[in-house]
mmCIF file as gemmi writes it, N, C-alpha and C atoms, coordinates in Angstrom:
data_model
loop_
_atom_site.group_PDB
_atom_site.id
_atom_site.type_symbol
_atom_site.label_atom_id
_atom_site.label_alt_id
_atom_site.label_comp_id
_atom_site.label_asym_id
_atom_site.label_entity_id
_atom_site.label_seq_id
_atom_site.pdbx_PDB_ins_code
_atom_site.Cartn_x
_atom_site.Cartn_y
_atom_site.Cartn_z
_atom_site.occupancy
_atom_site.B_iso_or_equiv
_atom_site.pdbx_formal_charge
_atom_site.auth_seq_id
_atom_site.auth_asym_id
_atom_site.pdbx_PDB_model_num
ATOM 1 N N . MET Axp A 1 ? 41.144 -20.153 -22.18 1 0 ? 1 A 1
ATOM 2 C CA . MET Axp A 1 ? 40.781 -19.606 -20.898 1 0 ? 1 A 1
ATOM 3 C C . MET Axp A 1 ? 40.039 -18.293 -21.131 1 0 ? 1 A 1
ATOM 4 N N . SER Axp A 2 ? 38.969 -18.066 -20.404 1 0 ? 2 A 1
ATOM 5 C CA . SER Axp A 2 ? 38.182 -16.844 -20.599 1 0 ? 2 A 1
ATOM 6 C C . SER Axp A 2 ? 38.794 -15.687 -19.825 1 0 ? 2 A 1
ATOM 7 N N . ASP Axp A 3 ? 38.449 -14.489 -20.296 1 0 ? 3 A 1
ATOM 8 C CA . ASP Axp A 3 ? 38.897 -13.289 -19.589 1 0 ? 3 A 1
ATOM 9 C C . ASP Axp A 3 ? 38.05 -13.12 -18.338 1 0 ? 3 A 1
ATOM 10 N N . PHE Axp A 4 ? 38.733 -12.942 -17.245 1 0 ? 4 A 1
ATOM 11 C CA . PHE Axp A 4 ? 38.036 -12.752 -15.973 1 0 ? 4 A 1
ATOM 12 C C . PHE Axp A 4 ? 38.683 -11.571 -15.293 1 0 ? 4 A 1
ATOM 13 N N . ASP Axp A 5 ? 37.936 -10.483 -15.17 1 0 ? 5 A 1
ATOM 14 C CA . ASP Axp A 5 ? 38.487 -9.252 -14.62 1 0 ? 5 A 1
ATOM 15 C C . ASP Axp A 5 ? 37.939 -9.045 -13.207 1 0 ? 5 A 1
ATOM 16 N N . LEU Axp A 6 ? 38.812 -9.145 -12.239 1 0 ? 6 A 1
ATOM 17 C CA . LEU Axp A 6 ? 38.406 -8.963 -10.846 1 0 ? 6 A 1
ATOM 18 C C . LEU Axp A 6 ? 39.311 -7.922 -10.224 1 0 ? 6 A 1
ATOM 19 N N . ASP Axp A 7 ? 38.718 -6.86 -9.766 1 0 ? 7 A 1
ATOM 20 C CA . ASP Axp A 7 ? 39.47 -5.778 -9.123 1 0 ? 7 A 1
ATOM 21 C C . ASP Axp A 7 ? 39.461 -6.029 -7.613 1 0 ? 7 A 1
ATOM 22 N N . LEU Axp A 8 ? 40.52 -6.65 -7.12 1 0 ? 8 A 1
ATOM 23 C CA . LEU Axp A 8 ? 40.582 -7.016 -5.705 1 0 ? 8 A 1
ATOM 24 C C . LEU Axp A 8 ? 40.571 -5.801 -4.784 1 0 ? 8 A 1
ATOM 25 N N . ARG Axp A 9 ? 41.148 -4.691 -5.213 1 0 ? 9 A 1
ATOM 26 C CA . ARG Axp A 9 ? 41.12 -3.483 -4.372 1 0 ? 9 A 1
ATOM 27 C C . ARG Axp A 9 ? 39.689 -2.999 -4.165 1 0 ? 9 A 1
ATOM 28 N N . ALA Axp A 10 ? 38.907 -3.033 -5.209 1 0 ? 10 A 1
ATOM 29 C CA . ALA Axp A 10 ? 37.511 -2.614 -5.089 1 0 ? 10 A 1
ATOM 30 C C . ALA Axp A 10 ? 36.751 -3.551 -4.162 1 0 ? 10 A 1
ATOM 31 N N . VAL Axp A 11 ? 37.05 -4.835 -4.268 1 0 ? 11 A 1
ATOM 32 C CA . VAL Axp A 11 ? 36.394 -5.811 -3.392 1 0 ? 11 A 1
ATOM 33 C C . VAL Axp A 11 ? 36.774 -5.542 -1.937 1 0 ? 11 A 1
ATOM 34 N N . GLU Axp A 12 ? 38.071 -5.335 -1.672 1 0 ? 12 A 1
ATOM 35 C CA . GLU Axp A 12 ? 38.521 -5.066 -0.301 1 0 ? 12 A 1
ATOM 36 C C . GLU Axp A 12 ? 37.878 -3.803 0.25 1 0 ? 12 A 1
ATOM 37 N N . GLU Axp A 13 ? 37.803 -2.76 -0.566 1 0 ? 13 A 1
ATOM 38 C CA . GLU Axp A 13 ? 37.177 -1.516 -0.118 1 0 ? 13 A 1
ATOM 39 C C . GLU Axp A 13 ? 35.704 -1.742 0.203 1 0 ? 13 A 1
ATOM 40 N N . HIS Axp A 14 ? 35.03 -2.526 -0.616 1 0 ? 14 A 1
ATOM 41 C CA . HIS Axp A 14 ? 33.618 -2.828 -0.382 1 0 ? 14 A 1
ATOM 42 C C . HIS Axp A 14 ? 33.442 -3.628 0.907 1 0 ? 14 A 1
ATOM 43 N N . ILE Axp A 15 ? 34.317 -4.599 1.121 1 0 ? 15 A 1
ATOM 44 C CA . ILE Axp A 15 ? 34.241 -5.395 2.346 1 0 ? 15 A 1
ATOM 45 C C . ILE Axp A 15 ? 34.469 -4.503 3.558 1 0 ? 15 A 1
ATOM 46 N N . ASP Axp A 16 ? 35.472 -3.625 3.484 1 0 ? 16 A 1
ATOM 47 C CA . ASP Axp A 16 ? 35.738 -2.722 4.6 1 0 ? 16 A 1
ATOM 48 C C . ASP Axp A 16 ? 34.536 -1.841 4.904 1 0 ? 16 A 1
ATOM 49 N N . GLU Axp A 17 ? 33.834 -1.408 3.876 1 0 ? 17 A 1
ATOM 50 C CA . GLU Axp A 17 ? 32.647 -0.577 4.075 1 0 ? 17 A 1
ATOM 51 C C . GLU Axp A 17 ? 31.52 -1.377 4.709 1 0 ? 17 A 1
ATOM 52 N N . GLU Axp A 18 ? 31.36 -2.627 4.295 1 0 ? 18 A 1
ATOM 53 C CA . GLU Axp A 18 ? 30.281 -3.467 4.789 1 0 ? 18 A 1
ATOM 54 C C . GLU Axp A 18 ? 30.511 -3.926 6.223 1 0 ? 18 A 1
ATOM 55 N N . LEU Axp A 19 ? 31.762 -4.194 6.575 1 0 ? 19 A 1
ATOM 56 C CA . LEU Axp A 19 ? 32.066 -4.677 7.914 1 0 ? 19 A 1
ATOM 57 C C . LEU Axp A 19 ? 32.31 -3.502 8.838 1 0 ? 19 A 1
ATOM 58 N N . ASP Axp A 20 ? 31.297 -3.145 9.557 1 0 ? 20 A 1
ATOM 59 C CA . ASP Axp A 20 ? 31.418 -2.05 10.506 1 0 ? 20 A 1
ATOM 60 C C . ASP Axp A 20 ? 31.375 -2.649 11.91 1 0 ? 20 A 1
ATOM 61 N N . LEU Axp A 21 ? 32.369 -3.481 12.198 1 0 ? 21 A 1
ATOM 62 C CA . LEU Axp A 21 ? 32.399 -4.168 13.472 1 0 ? 21 A 1
ATOM 63 C C . LEU Axp A 21 ? 33.11 -3.317 14.515 1 0 ? 21 A 1
ATOM 64 N N . GLU Axp A 22 ? 32.526 -3.28 15.66 1 0 ? 22 A 1
ATOM 65 C CA . GLU Axp A 22 ? 33.141 -2.608 16.791 1 0 ? 22 A 1
ATOM 66 C C . GLU Axp A 22 ? 33.053 -3.548 17.972 1 0 ? 22 A 1
ATOM 67 N N . GLY Axp A 23 ? 33.923 -3.349 18.923 1 0 ? 23 A 1
ATOM 68 C CA . GLY Axp A 23 ? 33.888 -4.179 20.103 1 0 ? 23 A 1
ATOM 69 C C . GLY Axp A 23 ? 35.124 -5.036 20.216 1 0 ? 23 A 1
ATOM 70 N N . SER Axp A 24 ? 35.168 -5.777 21.285 1 0 ? 24 A 1
ATOM 71 C CA . SER Axp A 24 ? 36.322 -6.606 21.598 1 0 ? 24 A 1
ATOM 72 C C . SER Axp A 24 ? 35.845 -7.95 22.116 1 0 ? 24 A 1
ATOM 73 N N . ILE Axp A 25 ? 36.79 -8.848 22.282 1 0 ? 25 A 1
ATOM 74 C CA . ILE Axp A 25 ? 36.524 -10.08 23.001 1 0 ? 25 A 1
ATOM 75 C C . ILE Axp A 25 ? 36.97 -9.829 24.429 1 0 ? 25 A 1
ATOM 76 N N . VAL Axp A 26 ? 36.039 -9.967 25.353 1 0 ? 26 A 1
ATOM 77 C CA . VAL Axp A 26 ? 36.306 -9.678 26.76 1 0 ? 26 A 1
ATOM 78 C C . VAL Axp A 26 ? 36.335 -10.99 27.533 1 0 ? 26 A 1
ATOM 79 N N . LEU Axp A 27 ? 37.46 -11.256 28.182 1 0 ? 27 A 1
ATOM 80 C CA . LEU Axp A 27 ? 37.59 -12.442 29.017 1 0 ? 27 A 1
ATOM 81 C C . LEU Axp A 27 ? 37.245 -12.073 30.448 1 0 ? 27 A 1
ATOM 82 N N . GLY Axp A 28 ? 36.501 -12.954 31.115 1 0 ? 28 A 1
ATOM 83 C CA . GLY Axp A 28 ? 36.124 -12.672 32.494 1 0 ? 28 A 1
ATOM 84 C C . GLY Axp A 28 ? 35.753 -13.939 33.234 1 0 ? 28 A 1
ATOM 85 N N . VAL Axp A 29 ? 35.4 -13.763 34.483 1 0 ? 29 A 1
ATOM 86 C CA . VAL Axp A 29 ? 34.986 -14.869 35.339 1 0 ? 29 A 1
ATOM 87 C C . VAL Axp A 29 ? 33.554 -14.604 35.777 1 0 ? 29 A 1
ATOM 88 N N . LEU Axp A 30 ? 32.697 -15.575 35.554 1 0 ? 30 A 1
ATOM 89 C CA . LEU Axp A 30 ? 31.304 -15.489 35.979 1 0 ? 30 A 1
ATOM 90 C C . LEU Axp A 30 ? 31.179 -16.246 37.296 1 0 ? 30 A 1
ATOM 91 N N . ASP Axp A 31 ? 31.254 -15.499 38.397 1 0 ? 31 A 1
ATOM 92 C CA . ASP Axp A 31 ? 31.198 -16.105 39.721 1 0 ? 31 A 1
ATOM 93 C C . ASP Axp A 31 ? 30.231 -15.391 40.657 1 0 ? 31 A 1
ATOM 94 N N . GLY Axp A 32 ? 29.5 -14.433 40.1 1 0 ? 32 A 1
ATOM 95 C CA . GLY Axp A 32 ? 28.54 -13.692 40.903 1 0 ? 32 A 1
ATOM 96 C C . GLY Axp A 32 ? 29.087 -12.4 41.48 1 0 ? 32 A 1
ATOM 97 N N . SER Axp A 33 ? 30.377 -12.138 41.321 1 0 ? 33 A 1
ATOM 98 C CA . SER Axp A 33 ? 30.959 -10.93 41.909 1 0 ? 33 A 1
ATOM 99 C C . SER Axp A 33 ? 30.815 -9.697 41.011 1 0 ? 33 A 1
ATOM 100 N N . THR Axp A 34 ? 30.531 -9.899 39.733 1 0 ? 34 A 1
ATOM 101 C CA . THR Axp A 34 ? 30.343 -8.786 38.802 1 0 ? 34 A 1
ATOM 102 C C . THR Axp A 34 ? 28.854 -8.555 38.615 1 0 ? 34 A 1
ATOM 103 N N . PRO Axp A 35 ? 28.395 -7.32 38.764 1 0 ? 35 A 1
ATOM 104 C CA . PRO Axp A 35 ? 26.968 -7.037 38.583 1 0 ? 35 A 1
ATOM 105 C C . PRO Axp A 35 ? 26.499 -7.375 37.164 1 0 ? 35 A 1
ATOM 106 N N . ALA Axp A 36 ? 25.286 -7.899 37.06 1 0 ? 36 A 1
ATOM 107 C CA . ALA Axp A 36 ? 24.711 -8.263 35.76 1 0 ? 36 A 1
ATOM 108 C C . ALA Axp A 36 ? 24.706 -7.077 34.796 1 0 ? 36 A 1
ATOM 109 N N . GLU Axp A 37 ? 24.482 -5.888 35.313 1 0 ? 37 A 1
ATOM 110 C CA . GLU Axp A 37 ? 24.442 -4.69 34.47 1 0 ? 37 A 1
ATOM 111 C C . GLU Axp A 37 ? 25.758 -4.479 33.727 1 0 ? 37 A 1
ATOM 112 N N . GLN Axp A 38 ? 26.856 -4.858 34.355 1 0 ? 38 A 1
ATOM 113 C CA . GLN Axp A 38 ? 28.158 -4.7 33.722 1 0 ? 38 A 1
ATOM 114 C C . GLN Axp A 38 ? 28.306 -5.64 32.522 1 0 ? 38 A 1
ATOM 115 N N . TRP Axp A 39 ? 27.808 -6.869 32.646 1 0 ? 39 A 1
ATOM 116 C CA . TRP Axp A 39 ? 27.845 -7.8 31.519 1 0 ? 39 A 1
ATOM 117 C C . TRP Axp A 39 ? 26.923 -7.313 30.4 1 0 ? 39 A 1
ATOM 118 N N . ILE Axp A 40 ? 25.738 -6.833 30.771 1 0 ? 40 A 1
ATOM 119 C CA . ILE Axp A 40 ? 24.788 -6.317 29.775 1 0 ? 40 A 1
ATOM 120 C C . ILE Axp A 40 ? 25.401 -5.134 29.024 1 0 ? 40 A 1
ATOM 121 N N . GLU Axp A 41 ? 26.037 -4.244 29.753 1 0 ? 41 A 1
ATOM 122 C CA . GLU Axp A 41 ? 26.666 -3.076 29.133 1 0 ? 41 A 1
ATOM 123 C C . GLU Axp A 41 ? 27.764 -3.501 28.158 1 0 ? 41 A 1
ATOM 124 N N . GLY Axp A 42 ? 28.555 -4.484 28.552 1 0 ? 42 A 1
ATOM 125 C CA . GLY Axp A 42 ? 29.625 -4.964 27.667 1 0 ? 42 A 1
ATOM 126 C C . GLY Axp A 42 ? 29.089 -5.495 26.358 1 0 ? 42 A 1
ATOM 127 N N . VAL Axp A 43 ? 28.034 -6.303 26.426 1 0 ? 43 A 1
ATOM 128 C CA . VAL Axp A 43 ? 27.432 -6.851 25.209 1 0 ? 43 A 1
ATOM 129 C C . VAL Axp A 43 ? 26.749 -5.748 24.414 1 0 ? 43 A 1
ATOM 130 N N . SER Axp A 44 ? 26.104 -4.822 25.079 1 0 ? 44 A 1
ATOM 131 C CA . SER Axp A 44 ? 25.444 -3.696 24.401 1 0 ? 44 A 1
ATOM 132 C C . SER Axp A 44 ? 26.441 -2.833 23.636 1 0 ? 44 A 1
ATOM 133 N N . ASN Axp A 45 ? 27.678 -2.814 24.109 1 0 ? 45 A 1
ATOM 134 C CA . ASN Axp A 45 ? 28.73 -2.054 23.431 1 0 ? 45 A 1
ATOM 135 C C . ASN Axp A 45 ? 29.385 -2.83 22.288 1 0 ? 45 A 1
ATOM 136 N N . GLY Axp A 46 ? 28.845 -4.019 21.977 1 0 ? 46 A 1
ATOM 137 C CA . GLY Axp A 46 ? 29.343 -4.798 20.852 1 0 ? 46 A 1
ATOM 138 C C . GLY Axp A 46 ? 30.42 -5.8 21.202 1 0 ? 46 A 1
ATOM 139 N N . ASN Axp A 47 ? 30.66 -6.012 22.484 1 0 ? 47 A 1
ATOM 140 C CA . ASN Axp A 47 ? 31.701 -6.941 22.908 1 0 ? 47 A 1
ATOM 141 C C . ASN Axp A 47 ? 31.188 -8.373 22.969 1 0 ? 47 A 1
ATOM 142 N N . VAL Axp A 48 ? 32.083 -9.311 22.717 1 0 ? 48 A 1
ATOM 143 C CA . VAL Axp A 48 ? 31.816 -10.728 22.926 1 0 ? 48 A 1
ATOM 144 C C . VAL Axp A 48 ? 32.442 -11.095 24.262 1 0 ? 48 A 1
ATOM 145 N N . LEU Axp A 49 ? 31.655 -11.68 25.151 1 0 ? 49 A 1
ATOM 146 C CA . LEU Axp A 49 ? 32.146 -12.083 26.463 1 0 ? 49 A 1
ATOM 147 C C . LEU Axp A 49 ? 32.485 -13.566 26.449 1 0 ? 49 A 1
ATOM 148 N N . VAL Axp A 50 ? 33.639 -13.912 26.961 1 0 ? 50 A 1
ATOM 149 C CA . VAL Axp A 50 ? 34.03 -15.298 27.17 1 0 ? 50 A 1
ATOM 150 C C . VAL Axp A 50 ? 34.287 -15.422 28.665 1 0 ? 50 A 1
ATOM 151 N N . LEU Axp A 51 ? 33.312 -16.034 29.349 1 0 ? 51 A 1
ATOM 152 C CA . LEU Axp A 51 ? 33.316 -16.041 30.81 1 0 ? 51 A 1
ATOM 153 C C . LEU Axp A 51 ? 33.568 -17.441 31.349 1 0 ? 51 A 1
ATOM 154 N N . ASN Axp A 52 ? 34.569 -17.572 32.199 1 0 ? 52 A 1
ATOM 155 C CA . ASN Axp A 52 ? 34.848 -18.82 32.888 1 0 ? 52 A 1
ATOM 156 C C . ASN Axp A 52 ? 33.803 -18.954 33.996 1 0 ? 52 A 1
ATOM 157 N N . VAL Axp A 53 ? 32.999 -20 33.928 1 0 ? 53 A 1
ATOM 158 C CA . VAL Axp A 53 ? 31.889 -20.173 34.873 1 0 ? 53 A 1
ATOM 159 C C . VAL Axp A 53 ? 32.387 -20.89 36.12 1 0 ? 53 A 1
ATOM 160 N N . GLU Axp A 54 ? 32.229 -20.231 37.249 1 0 ? 54 A 1
ATOM 161 C CA . GLU Axp A 54 ? 32.593 -20.815 38.539 1 0 ? 54 A 1
ATOM 162 C C . GLU Axp A 54 ? 31.335 -20.946 39.384 1 0 ? 54 A 1
ATOM 163 N N . GLY Axp A 55 ? 30.605 -22.016 39.143 1 0 ? 55 A 1
ATOM 164 C CA . GLY Axp A 55 ? 29.349 -22.259 39.842 1 0 ? 55 A 1
ATOM 165 C C . GLY Axp A 55 ? 28.29 -22.729 38.858 1 0 ? 55 A 1
ATOM 166 N N . GLU Axp A 56 ? 27.036 -22.564 39.239 1 0 ? 56 A 1
ATOM 167 C CA . GLU Axp A 56 ? 25.886 -22.973 38.428 1 0 ? 56 A 1
ATOM 168 C C . GLU Axp A 56 ? 25.595 -21.904 37.38 1 0 ? 56 A 1
ATOM 169 N N . VAL Axp A 57 ? 25.81 -22.238 36.108 1 0 ? 57 A 1
ATOM 170 C CA . VAL Axp A 57 ? 25.699 -21.262 35.03 1 0 ? 57 A 1
ATOM 171 C C . VAL Axp A 57 ? 24.319 -20.625 34.963 1 0 ? 57 A 1
ATOM 172 N N . ASN Axp A 58 ? 23.253 -21.404 35.119 1 0 ? 58 A 1
ATOM 173 C CA . ASN Axp A 58 ? 21.9 -20.839 35.023 1 0 ? 58 A 1
ATOM 174 C C . ASN Axp A 58 ? 21.652 -19.812 36.113 1 0 ? 58 A 1
ATOM 175 N N . GLU Axp A 59 ? 22.109 -20.097 37.297 1 0 ? 59 A 1
ATOM 176 C CA . GLU Axp A 59 ? 21.94 -19.159 38.412 1 0 ? 59 A 1
ATOM 177 C C . GLU Axp A 59 ? 22.788 -17.908 38.217 1 0 ? 59 A 1
ATOM 178 N N . LEU Axp A 60 ? 24.042 -18.091 37.821 1 0 ? 60 A 1
ATOM 179 C CA . LEU Axp A 60 ? 24.955 -16.962 37.669 1 0 ? 60 A 1
ATOM 180 C C . LEU Axp A 60 ? 24.588 -16.045 36.503 1 0 ? 60 A 1
ATOM 181 N N . ALA Axp A 61 ? 24.017 -16.606 35.446 1 0 ? 61 A 1
ATOM 182 C CA . ALA Axp A 61 ? 23.671 -15.81 34.262 1 0 ? 61 A 1
ATOM 183 C C . ALA Axp A 61 ? 22.242 -15.285 34.295 1 0 ? 61 A 1
ATOM 184 N N . SER Axp A 62 ? 21.488 -15.652 35.313 1 0 ? 62 A 1
ATOM 185 C CA . SER Axp A 62 ? 20.065 -15.283 35.346 1 0 ? 62 A 1
ATOM 186 C C . SER Axp A 62 ? 19.831 -13.775 35.349 1 0 ? 62 A 1
ATOM 187 N N . GLY Axp A 63 ? 20.774 -13.007 35.827 1 0 ? 63 A 1
ATOM 188 C CA . GLY Axp A 63 ? 20.593 -11.553 35.886 1 0 ? 63 A 1
ATOM 189 C C . GLY Axp A 63 ? 20.756 -10.839 34.562 1 0 ? 63 A 1
ATOM 190 N N . PHE Axp A 64 ? 21.329 -11.519 33.56 1 0 ? 64 A 1
ATOM 191 C CA . PHE Axp A 64 ? 21.543 -10.853 32.269 1 0 ? 64 A 1
ATOM 192 C C . PHE Axp A 64 ? 21.151 -11.68 31.053 1 0 ? 64 A 1
ATOM 193 N N . ALA Axp A 65 ? 20.956 -12.975 31.205 1 0 ? 65 A 1
ATOM 194 C CA . ALA Axp A 65 ? 20.695 -13.842 30.046 1 0 ? 65 A 1
ATOM 195 C C . ALA Axp A 65 ? 19.438 -13.427 29.284 1 0 ? 65 A 1
ATOM 196 N N . ARG Axp A 66 ? 18.371 -13.186 29.975 1 0 ? 66 A 1
ATOM 197 C CA . ARG Axp A 66 ? 17.114 -12.821 29.301 1 0 ? 66 A 1
ATOM 198 C C . ARG Axp A 66 ? 17.268 -11.517 28.528 1 0 ? 66 A 1
ATOM 199 N N . ASP Axp A 67 ? 17.921 -10.525 29.148 1 0 ? 67 A 1
ATOM 200 C CA . ASP Axp A 67 ? 18.108 -9.236 28.466 1 0 ? 67 A 1
ATOM 201 C C . ASP Axp A 67 ? 18.932 -9.398 27.193 1 0 ? 67 A 1
ATOM 202 N N . VAL Axp A 68 ? 19.98 -10.211 27.267 1 0 ? 68 A 1
ATOM 203 C CA . VAL Axp A 68 ? 20.824 -10.434 26.094 1 0 ? 68 A 1
ATOM 204 C C . VAL Axp A 68 ? 20.025 -11.12 24.997 1 0 ? 68 A 1
ATOM 205 N N . LYS Axp A 69 ? 19.281 -12.166 25.341 1 0 ? 69 A 1
ATOM 206 C CA . LYS Axp A 69 ? 18.475 -12.896 24.352 1 0 ? 69 A 1
ATOM 207 C C . LYS Axp A 69 ? 17.405 -12.004 23.737 1 0 ? 69 A 1
ATOM 208 N N . GLU Axp A 70 ? 16.721 -11.213 24.557 1 0 ? 70 A 1
ATOM 209 C CA . GLU Axp A 70 ? 15.664 -10.337 24.043 1 0 ? 70 A 1
ATOM 210 C C . GLU Axp A 70 ? 16.207 -9.261 23.121 1 0 ? 70 A 1
ATOM 211 N N . ALA Axp A 71 ? 17.474 -8.876 23.328 1 0 ? 71 A 1
ATOM 212 C CA . ALA Axp A 71 ? 18.098 -7.87 22.469 1 0 ? 71 A 1
ATOM 213 C C . ALA Axp A 71 ? 18.643 -8.48 21.179 1 0 ? 71 A 1
ATOM 214 N N . GLY Axp A 72 ? 18.565 -9.818 21.048 1 0 ? 72 A 1
ATOM 215 C CA . GLY Axp A 72 ? 19.04 -10.48 19.84 1 0 ? 72 A 1
ATOM 216 C C . GLY Axp A 72 ? 20.414 -11.106 19.963 1 0 ? 72 A 1
ATOM 217 N N . GLY Axp A 73 ? 20.977 -11.097 21.183 1 0 ? 73 A 1
ATOM 218 C CA . GLY Axp A 73 ? 22.286 -11.7 21.4 1 0 ? 73 A 1
ATOM 219 C C . GLY Axp A 73 ? 22.179 -13.201 21.611 1 0 ? 73 A 1
ATOM 220 N N . ASN Axp A 74 ? 23.311 -13.834 21.8 1 0 ? 74 A 1
ATOM 221 C CA . ASN Axp A 74 ? 23.368 -15.284 21.978 1 0 ? 74 A 1
ATOM 222 C C . ASN Axp A 74 ? 24.172 -15.639 23.213 1 0 ? 74 A 1
ATOM 223 N N . LEU Axp A 75 ? 23.806 -16.767 23.829 1 0 ? 75 A 1
ATOM 224 C CA . LEU Axp A 75 ? 24.565 -17.325 24.947 1 0 ? 75 A 1
ATOM 225 C C . LEU Axp A 75 ? 24.797 -18.801 24.659 1 0 ? 75 A 1
ATOM 226 N N . VAL Axp A 76 ? 26.052 -19.241 24.791 1 0 ? 76 A 1
ATOM 227 C CA . VAL Axp A 76 ? 26.398 -20.635 24.577 1 0 ? 76 A 1
ATOM 228 C C . VAL Axp A 76 ? 27.306 -21.066 25.724 1 0 ? 76 A 1
ATOM 229 N N . HIS Axp A 77 ? 26.927 -22.16 26.396 1 0 ? 77 A 1
ATOM 230 C CA . HIS Axp A 77 ? 27.75 -22.727 27.46 1 0 ? 77 A 1
ATOM 231 C C . HIS Axp A 77 ? 28.566 -23.846 26.849 1 0 ? 77 A 1
ATOM 232 N N . PHE Axp A 78 ? 29.892 -23.729 26.911 1 0 ? 78 A 1
ATOM 233 C CA . PHE Axp A 78 ? 30.776 -24.712 26.282 1 0 ? 78 A 1
ATOM 234 C C . PHE Axp A 78 ? 32.007 -24.938 27.145 1 0 ? 78 A 1
ATOM 235 N N . ARG Axp A 79 ? 32.163 -26.166 27.607 1 0 ? 79 A 1
ATOM 236 C CA . ARG Axp A 79 ? 33.35 -26.591 28.358 1 0 ? 79 A 1
ATOM 237 C C . ARG Axp A 79 ? 33.707 -25.658 29.511 1 0 ? 79 A 1
ATOM 238 N N . GLY Axp A 80 ? 32.736 -25.3 30.293 1 0 ? 80 A 1
ATOM 239 C CA . GLY Axp A 80 ? 32.992 -24.465 31.463 1 0 ? 80 A 1
ATOM 240 C C . GLY Axp A 80 ? 33.032 -22.979 31.186 1 0 ? 80 A 1
ATOM 241 N N . PHE Axp A 81 ? 32.769 -22.596 29.945 1 0 ? 81 A 1
ATOM 242 C CA . PHE Axp A 81 ? 32.76 -21.184 29.59 1 0 ? 81 A 1
ATOM 243 C C . PHE Axp A 81 ? 31.376 -20.796 29.08 1 0 ? 81 A 1
ATOM 244 N N . LEU Axp A 82 ? 31.002 -19.562 29.338 1 0 ? 82 A 1
ATOM 245 C CA . LEU Axp A 82 ? 29.786 -18.997 28.77 1 0 ? 82 A 1
ATOM 246 C C . LEU Axp A 82 ? 30.215 -17.95 27.757 1 0 ? 82 A 1
ATOM 247 N N . ILE Axp A 83 ? 29.842 -18.171 26.502 1 0 ? 83 A 1
ATOM 248 C CA . ILE Axp A 83 ? 30.136 -17.209 25.445 1 0 ? 83 A 1
ATOM 249 C C . ILE Axp A 83 ? 28.872 -16.398 25.221 1 0 ? 83 A 1
ATOM 250 N N . VAL Axp A 84 ? 29.003 -15.093 25.327 1 0 ? 84 A 1
ATOM 251 C CA . VAL Axp A 84 ? 27.867 -14.183 25.2 1 0 ? 84 A 1
ATOM 252 C C . VAL Axp A 84 ? 28.19 -13.22 24.063 1 0 ? 84 A 1
ATOM 253 N N . THR Axp A 85 ? 27.316 -13.202 23.047 1 0 ? 85 A 1
ATOM 254 C CA . THR Axp A 85 ? 27.569 -12.358 21.884 1 0 ? 85 A 1
ATOM 255 C C . THR Axp A 85 ? 26.475 -11.313 21.712 1 0 ? 85 A 1
ATOM 256 N N . PRO Axp A 86 ? 26.831 -10.186 21.132 1 0 ? 86 A 1
ATOM 257 C CA . PRO Axp A 86 ? 25.834 -9.158 20.846 1 0 ? 86 A 1
ATOM 258 C C . PRO Axp A 86 ? 25.009 -9.534 19.622 1 0 ? 86 A 1
ATOM 259 N N . PRO Axp A 87 ? 23.931 -8.81 19.368 1 0 ? 87 A 1
ATOM 260 C CA . PRO Axp A 87 ? 23.146 -9.06 18.155 1 0 ? 87 A 1
ATOM 261 C C . PRO Axp A 87 ? 24.031 -8.969 16.911 1 0 ? 87 A 1
ATOM 262 N N . GLY Axp A 88 ? 23.807 -9.885 15.984 1 0 ? 88 A 1
ATOM 263 C CA . GLY Axp A 88 ? 24.567 -9.873 14.742 1 0 ? 88 A 1
ATOM 264 C C . GLY Axp A 88 ? 25.828 -10.717 14.772 1 0 ? 88 A 1
ATOM 265 N N . VAL Axp A 89 ? 26.196 -11.222 15.943 1 0 ? 89 A 1
ATOM 266 C CA . VAL Axp A 89 ? 27.368 -12.098 16.056 1 0 ? 89 A 1
ATOM 267 C C . VAL Axp A 89 ? 26.859 -13.456 16.508 1 0 ? 89 A 1
ATOM 268 N N . ASP Axp A 90 ? 26.948 -14.426 15.617 1 0 ? 90 A 1
ATOM 269 C CA . ASP Axp A 90 ? 26.452 -15.764 15.913 1 0 ? 90 A 1
ATOM 270 C C . ASP Axp A 90 ? 27.588 -16.661 16.375 1 0 ? 90 A 1
ATOM 271 N N . VAL Axp A 91 ? 27.229 -17.682 17.134 1 0 ? 91 A 1
ATOM 272 C CA . VAL Axp A 91 ? 28.185 -18.706 17.545 1 0 ? 91 A 1
ATOM 273 C C . VAL Axp A 91 ? 27.84 -19.961 16.748 1 0 ? 91 A 1
ATOM 274 N N . ASN Axp A 92 ? 28.766 -20.399 15.919 1 0 ? 92 A 1
ATOM 275 C CA . ASN Axp A 92 ? 28.544 -21.58 15.103 1 0 ? 92 A 1
ATOM 276 C C . ASN Axp A 92 ? 28.939 -22.813 15.907 1 0 ? 92 A 1
ATOM 277 N N . THR Axp A 93 ? 27.967 -23.665 16.174 1 0 ? 93 A 1
ATOM 278 C CA . THR Axp A 93 ? 28.214 -24.875 16.961 1 0 ? 93 A 1
ATOM 279 C C . THR Axp A 93 ? 28.142 -26.137 16.091 1 0 ? 93 A 1
ATOM 280 N N . ASP Axp A 94 ? 28.225 -25.987 14.788 1 0 ? 94 A 1
ATOM 281 C CA . ASP Axp A 94 ? 28.102 -27.12 13.869 1 0 ? 94 A 1
ATOM 282 C C . ASP Axp A 94 ? 29.16 -28.194 14.103 1 0 ? 94 A 1
ATOM 283 N N . ARG Axp A 95 ? 30.328 -27.828 14.573 1 0 ? 95 A 1
ATOM 284 C CA . ARG Axp A 95 ? 31.41 -28.802 14.741 1 0 ? 95 A 1
ATOM 285 C C . ARG Axp A 95 ? 31.418 -29.466 16.116 1 0 ? 95 A 1
ATOM 286 N N . LEU Axp A 96 ? 30.468 -29.139 16.932 1 0 ? 96 A 1
ATOM 287 C CA . LEU Axp A 96 ? 30.435 -29.747 18.274 1 0 ? 96 A 1
ATOM 288 C C . LEU Axp A 96 ? 29.744 -31.086 18.254 1 0 ? 96 A 1
C-alpha cells in the first residue's frame, strides 16, 4: 500500500474559506399579495425562495422573474412550487 498523506483539517479549513454562503431558505406563498420588490430583495440578499403557487405562475411571477433571471438567478416551477435562487445557486433537475 502506498503512503497517502491527507490533512483533513487543512481541507476543511480550505472548504470553509471557499464557501462563503449567506442567506436562508425562505418559504412563502405566491398569490399576488406580496409585492414583487420584496421577492427581488430576498433573492438579492442571497436567499432561496420556495413559494407555494396559488394561481397562474407566469402571471404571479411576472413582476420579478425577469429581474431574477437577468441578475443570474434561476426559477423552477415544480409540483405547485416556484423555487427562486440567487446567482451562483443552481437547481439540479437531472432526477426529474
